[in-house]
Structures are given as C-alpha cells and as structure tokens.
N, C-alpha and C positions, 0 to 999 in steps of 0.2 A: 230852724224852720217852723213856722206856725201853721196851724190848720188853715188859716185864711190864705196863706201863701200858696197852698196847693189847690185851692178851689178855682182852677183855671177857667172853668166854664162860666164863672161869675165875673170874669175879666180882671181878676186880682193878681194874676201871675206877672211878676216883673220880668223884663228881658234879661238875658245873660250874654256875656261876651266871651271872646277868646281867653281873656284873663281868668275868667271863671273856670274855663276848661283846663287851663294850666294849673290853677289852684287845685282842681279836682284830681289832676294827675299826681300832684305831690301828696295829696291827702290819701289816695287809695294805693299808692306805691307800696309794693311788697305784699299787699293783701289780695291782689288779683294777678293773674298771669299776664306777663308782658308777652303776648303771643307773637309768633314769627310772621314776617311778611316774606313770601317766597315767589320768585319768578317761575312761571310755568312755561317751559319750552314747548311742550306738546300742545297745550291749549292756545299758546300764541300762534303756532303754526296753523292750527285748525281755524282760528278766528280771524287771523290777519291783523291782530292788534298785539301789543306787548302786554301780557297779562301778569299782574302781580296780585297774589292772594294773601289776604290777612286772615289767619286761622283762629277766629274767635270761638270756633267749636272746640278748642282745646282748653277753654276755661274749666274750672272745677265743675260748674253746673252746665257746662257745654253750651254756653251762650254769653253774648256780650252784656246781657241785661244786668248782671250783678255789678257792673261798673257804676251804673246810675243809682241802683238801689243802695249800694254801699256809700256813695258820695252823699246821698240824701240823709242816711242815718247818722253819718259822722258829724252832721251839722245840727243834730237834735240837742236840745237842752237836757240837763240831768233829769229834770222832771219828766220830760217827754220820753226819755229812754226808759225810765222806771215804769211809766204807764204802758208803754209798748206802741207798736205800729200796726196798721191794718191796710190791706189792699184787696181789691177784687181782681182775681186773675186765675186762669187755669193753665197758664203757660210758663215761659221761662222767667218772667218777672217774679212769679210766686216762689220759684225755687231759689233765685238769687237773693231775694229779700229774706227768705227763711234761713238760708245758709249763713249769710253774714250777720243777720240779726241774732241768731243763736250764738255765733262766734263772739259777738260783742256783748252778750248777756241781755239783749233787748227782746222782750216777748213779741212774737210775730203771729198775727191772726190773718189767715187768708180765707176769703169768702169765695166759694166756687158754686156754680150752678149744680143742681142735683143731677143733671145729665152728664157731668164731667166723668170721663173714663176713670175707673178706679186706679189704674196705673199712675195717673197724674196726681191723684190724691195721695197715694202711697209714696211717690217720689218727693212730694212736698213735706209730708210728715217725716220722711226718713232723714231730712236735713234740719229738722227741728221746728217746723211750722205747725201751728194749730189750725186745722182746716174746719171751716164751718160750711156745710152744704145748705144752700138756701136759694130758692127761685128756680124757674125753668129756663132762664136765659141769662146771658151776661148782664143785661141791663137790670134785671131783678136782683142779681147778686150784687151789683154795684150799689143799688138803692139800699140794700141791707147793710152793706159795708159802711155807707154814710150814716145810717141810723146807729150802728154800733160805735162809730167814731164819736158821735155826739153823746150817746148814753154812757159810754165807758171812758170818755176822755182820751181816746187813742188818737194817734197822728196818722192821717191817711197819706200813703206814699203811692201816687199814681204810677202807672206803667210808662207813661210818656209825656203827658202834658204838664210838666213841672220843670222849672229852671235848674234845680239841683240834679234831677234825674238826667235831663238832656245834656247838661254840662259833663256829667260823668260819662255818658255815651260818647261825647265828643273826643274823649281821650283816645278812642280808636284811631281817629284821623291824625292826632298828634304823633302817635307811635308809627303809623303807616308812613307819614311824610318824613319822619326822622330816618326811617329805613330806606325810603325811595324819595329823595328830595325833589327829583325832577319829574314826579308823576304828573300827568297832564289831565287826566279825567278820573272822576270817581263815579262808579255806578252804585247808587245808594238805594237799598230796599226801603220802601215806605209802607208802614202800617198806620200807626198813630202819628208818626213823624219824629219821635224822640231821637232815634239814631241819626237820621238824615239831617235833622235840625242841628244837633250837636256837632256832627262831623262837618257839615257844610260851614258852620260858623268858624270852626277851627281852621279848616282848609283854606277858606277865603282870606283869613288873617295871615296865613303863611304865604299864600300865593294868590293874589287877587285875580289872576288870569285863569285859574284852574276851572275846568268845566265840571259842573255838577249835574248829573243825570239821575233823576228819580226813577225808581222802578216799582211798579205795582202789579199784582196779579190781575189778569183780565176780568176775573169775576168780582173783584173788589176795588174798582177804580175810584175810590172816594176822594183822594187828593187830586187825582187826574181830573175828575169832574169839577172840583172846586177851582183849580188853577186855570183850567181851560174853558170854564163855563160850559161844560158838556153835560149830558144827561144819560150817560151809560148806565144800564141797570146794575144793581149791586146785590150780590148774594149768590150762594151756591157752595158746593163742596169743593174746596180748593186744596191742593197739596201744600200750598203756602199758608197754612193756618196762622202762622206767626205774624203775618201782615194782612190778615183778613179782618179789616176794620170797617164798619159801616160809616163811622163819622170820625175824621181825624181831629186832633186836638186843636183848641182855639189858639193857643200860643204858637204851636208848631206850624199851623196853617199860615198864620200871619208872617212868621219868620221865613218860611220856605217860599212864600210868594216872591220874596226879594232875593232868594238865594239860588233857586234852581234855574238852570238853563233850559231844561226840557224834562218832561215826564213821559215815560214809555210804558206800555202794557205788555205783559208776557202771558201766553196761553198755557194751559195745563200740559199739553204735550211738550212745549218748550221747557217748562220747569222740570218735567220728568227726564227729558234728555240731558239737561244740564246736571241734574243730580246724579244720573248714571255716569256721566263723563267724569265727574269729580271723584266718584268711587273707583272707576276703572283706571283713570289716568293718575290721579293724585293719591289714590288709596286712602281717601278721607271720607267720612260719613257726614253728610249735612242734612238738615231738614229742608222742606220745600222753600221756606223763606231764605235760607242760606244759599240756595242755588239761584235766586232771582237775578243777582247781578250778572252772573255768567250767562244766564238765559237771555238777558237783555242784549249783551254784546253779540251773542251768536245770532240773535234775531234782527239785529240792526247793524250789520257789518260795515256799511258805508259810514255810519255815524262815528264808529270807533276805529276805523281802518288806520293802521300805522301809528296809533297813539299809545302811550304808556297809560294803561288803565288799572286803577286800583279797585279790587273787588273784595268786599267783606263777606267771609263765610260766617254769617251772623250766629248760626246755631247748629247743633248736631243732634237735637232731641227728636228722633223719629221712631215710630213704632216699627219693630222689626218685621212684622207681617206686612205692613205697608211698604217698607223698603224692599222686601222680596217681590211684591207685586210690581213696583216701579221698575225694578231691574228686569223682570220677566217681560213686561210690556215693552221695554226698550229693546230687548232681544227680538220681540215680534216686529217692531217697527223697522229694525235693521234687516229683517229677512232671515235672521238666524233661527228664530223660533216661529212656527206656523201651525195653523190648524187647517187641514185640507178636507173639504166635504166632497166625497166621491160617491157617485151613483153607480151601483153595480147589480148584477143578478144574484139572487139568493140561492146559490147552489154550492155544493162542496168544491173546495179548491179556489173559489173566487178571491178570498182574502189572501191566499197564498200567492196567487198570480200578481196581485197588487204589491204585496210585500217584496216580491222579487225585483220589481222596478225600483223600489226604494233601495234595495241591496245593490243593484247595479250602479246607482248614483251615490252610494255611500252616505245616504241620509238616514239618521237614526230615528226609529219610531219610539216615541215616549209613551203614548197611550192611544187606545182604540175604543171608539164607541159605535155600536151597531144600532140602527133605528129601523125596525120593521113595521111598527104599527102606525105611528104618527107621521105619515109621509103620503104625498100625493102620487107616488109611484104605483104601478100595478102590484098585485099581491105577490108576484114572484120577484119583485125588486126590493132593494133596500138602500138606505143611505148610511155610509160609514164616515165618521169623523176621525181623522188621524192627526194627532198632535205629534209634530216631528221637529228635529233640530238639524239644521244644515250649517255648512261652513260659512256661507254668505248668501246674499240674495240671488246671485248668479247661479249657484248650485241649486237653489230651490226652484228657480224658474226653469232650469233644464229638466228637473224632475217632473214638473207640471206638464211641460211640453211632451215628454215621453209618455206620461199617463194618457194624455189626450190623443196621442198618436196610436195608442193601444185601444182607443175607442171609449175611454171613460170620460164622463162629464165631471169636471173638477172645478170646485169653487174654493178660493182662498178666503176664509172667514176673516173679516176685518175687525180691528179693535173698535172703531167708531161706527 
C-alpha cells in the first residue's frame, strides 16, 4: 500500500471487489476473532423479524475496526513497516491499529485532538500506540497527521476511505453469511462507510438479491443527505459517536450509492432503547453505534417484518458512566423509574402521609428532595421531588392516581 493509494479525497483510491474481501479473510485469519453469529429468539419476538446478531464486540479491542487495520498493515512493504504507520482517530480504529501494529512490530502513531478524553488516550497507549495530541477538532488532528505522514515518511491508514481497510471490514459479511446462508437483509451502520461498503460488496457477491439497509444516527445523516439529496442538519451529541461523521468517504460514498437499497435514520431514544435491550436480553454490552442496526429494525418494523435480518454489533467500547445513564433513562421511559413532583403543605407529618401512599402501592422511594425557597407556592407550601422505582408503568400510574385522590398535585418529570 502506498501513501498515494490512501489519499482517497484526491480521487486516487482504486475500487475493491469481493475477491479482495476473500483475500483479506485469508490474510487476517487467526489474528482476529471469528466472532459468532447467533439467532435471538426474544428480539425476534419483539421486532417481528428473525434477528441474527454478529458479535463483533467480542474482538480483542471490542470492535470490528481491527479487521481493516490489520488487512491494510499486512500489505505494507518492508520499508513501510520499518518507518511505521499513522492515523487520526480517537476511537476504535486507533486501538485496532495500535494493537495489531505493535503485535507485528510496526510503529504506530495516533493523532488525537487535545479534547480527547484521557481514557481513550490511555486505552490506545495500553495496546502499544504512540499518541500525539494536536488540534482542537478531528479535522485539525487529521491535518497534523498528514503533515507527519509527509515529514516522517509514515504511511497513513485511514479509518474507512481506503480499499484495503474496507475489504478487511467486509470479512464480517463473509463470516455472517457462512453462518446464515439464507439471510435476507443486512442492517448496516454507516459512519464513514467502510463497514457498510465492505459488507455490502461481499454480501451482494454471495447473494445478489440481498437487501442492504444503511443506518445512520439522526444527528449525523451525512450519507443519508448525500444519497437522498436531502439537507438534514448535521451535528450534536449522539450516543452513536462511532458513526458520527460530518462527511463520508469519497470512495465509500460512490460505492454505497450503487449498493444500498435504503438508508434510515434512528433517534437518540431509539439508540438508547436498543442498547438497553441488548444488555438486558442478550447480556452483551455494545456502544451506541453497535446498537444502530437493532434500533433501525425496531423503528421500521414494516420494512423488516418476517425477514431474516443480520445485525452487526459493531463495537462494545462505551464509558461505564454513560452506560449507567442509558440504562437508568431506559428504566424511566418504561415507567419503572420515575421522579414525581408533589406539591404539599409544609407541616409536620406531611411527608409521612405521602410515604404511606407509596407503601400501600409497594413503590420503592429512592431519593427525596424538598424545595421551600425557589417555588411559586405560598410560604407554607413546598415542592417535593421523589425519585422512585415501580414494578411497571401500571403500578406507577396507580400510585399517581391515589396521590391525586388524596388531594396532592402530582407532576411526573419527563426525560425530554
């Protein structure tokens, strides 16, 4: 692989074929995990489709990205290996490149923005990468990576817009369709397009009639806009940061325009719900991007109804605090966790009377907040927020009705 070959935005990237994907599979065999594809009986019942999950979150770096990174590095010349490789990434590509580069004895430099959370820096360094912090944004980090590429004679390995990288990602589809030959639809998460481009190319070669549905986060509809000639706004804090891309790759965009049957968008609540379901039902941890495929199926039931659907759990790298927040928010949406704002009189025994109603309905009180000062109530009134846990939404609604029958004004605080 030459430096020129990876400069996709200059239009120099050659196309790749299913034969390149098969060659990549042989090349990386034994060095990456051949992850299982499993049928989910419960998710199939919930969605109305036959759901098959490909567990790429079981890779050593917990993401499919190492497939493409390894395939690219295995095609370097001896001179390129000795000089080393470089990439701009603050995500799974950085860890995959650093891990396999170190294993192969190839120096790996990763440029990250200065704003990158320290945990990501440490994760990349822990698998052997040299991290350079430069710039306030990914674009500035990318510019610095290109400067170092030229100054130090390094080889740039992009995260998606490269034929060797995309061919490596396509091995996911090869394995999935070996496991489930009669799969009818693939729900493919799209960020820069490397995974969907590689998988789509391989899947269509095996079964020309297979449906390929691209999935993007509603906040980052870059490929959606391009393929549908739409003008949806791009940007914001998304749970699916792994597919949060402002501009998809040049090569991947061109190839996906001829591969995809449809592109759908999923909202943040839909991503959160899918992530929570995968943990609760499949007992597996995924990041936001890894939940995108399931989110799309659940949000577009008619599109997938009755079909055998392949979903890639593309990664499992999620901050534990964020994961906890997602699970708690999901409990709130389901009615099991709630915050009730109750107006009452500020007198001895008032809270006790309210607590007795909770006791009658067997609803657990988790935390209580009293507000006497910043309220529009009379001086003898107060507002009490009670965070509580119920068995289900029906039990919670019964509690609220009883409180209102006792004369209390009750407001259920909403997430949004």
